[in-house]
C-alpha positions, -999 to 999 in steps of 0.1 A, spaced: 0 -147 276 -7 -131 242 18 -134 214 39 -102 211 57 -108 178 55 -128 146 80 -156 141 108 -153 115 89 -178 94 57 -158 96 76 -126 87 91 -143 57 56 -152 45 44 -116 50 75 -104 31 66 -125 1 30 -111 2 43 -75 4 68 -81 -25 40 -96 -46 18 -65 -40 48 -42 -47 53 -59 -81 16 -55 -90 15 -19 -80 48 -12 -98 32 -27 -129 1 -6 -125 23 25 -122 42 16 -154 9 12 -172 -3 46 -159 29 63 -169 24 49 -204 -12 63 -205 1 96 -192 24 100 -221 -2 91 -247 -22 118 -263 -56 116 -279 -45 141 -306 -74 158 -324 -100 132 -313 -113 149 -282 -115 184 -268 -89 199 -245 -110 197 -214 -117 160 -217 -80 154 -224 -71 175 -193 -96 155 -172 -80 122 -183 -45 135 -175 -57 146 -141 -72 112 -134 -40 95 -145 -19 117 -123 -42 111 -93 -40 74 -98 -2 76 -102 1 95 -70 -21 69 -52 1 40 -65 33 59 -56 20 64 -20 11 27 -19 46 17 -30 60 39 -2 36 22 24 47 -13 11 84 -3 13 80 9 49 62 -23 58 91 -43 42 115 -22 64 94 -31 95 98 -68 85 135 -63 85 134 -44 118 113 -71 134 85 -47 142 61 -57 114 26 -67 126 28 -47 158 2 -19 161 19 15 163 -8 28 187 -15 -1 210 17 -22 206 -5 -52 203 -1 -78 176 -22 -70 145 -43 -101 137 -30 -122 108 -64 -118 90 -60 -80 89 -24 -83 77 -36 -107 49 -62 -81 38 -40 -50 42 -4 -62 45 11 -27 48 -12 -17 76 5 -1 107 -26 -3 130 -50 -29 144 -87 -24 136 -95 -7 169 -66 19 166 -76 26 130 -112 32 140 -101 55 168 -79 75 144 -108 78 119 -131 91 145 -108 118 157 
């Protein structure tokens, strides 16, 4: 019979990985916020400065979304539902969780969603 849940010990290991990623992303976000406050002054023209600001804001939004994904994964660890595919209810393989610890879907379910 296939394994239906990760053990408490395995969940603790994933929680450490998620917290590590969250710290890294939070650091990236802090760096981006610092860049967003900086100004090039009279060095560049307005359009290139606006482009840089837009890039920084886009990156900040991406990092903020990732923090939210990680926080939701941490909540699933606490709930005991971490590592279970939301579409198939199968256990997500450990290798996939190592690669994308905040994932909600197994590879097959992710591929199905991307096709539709």
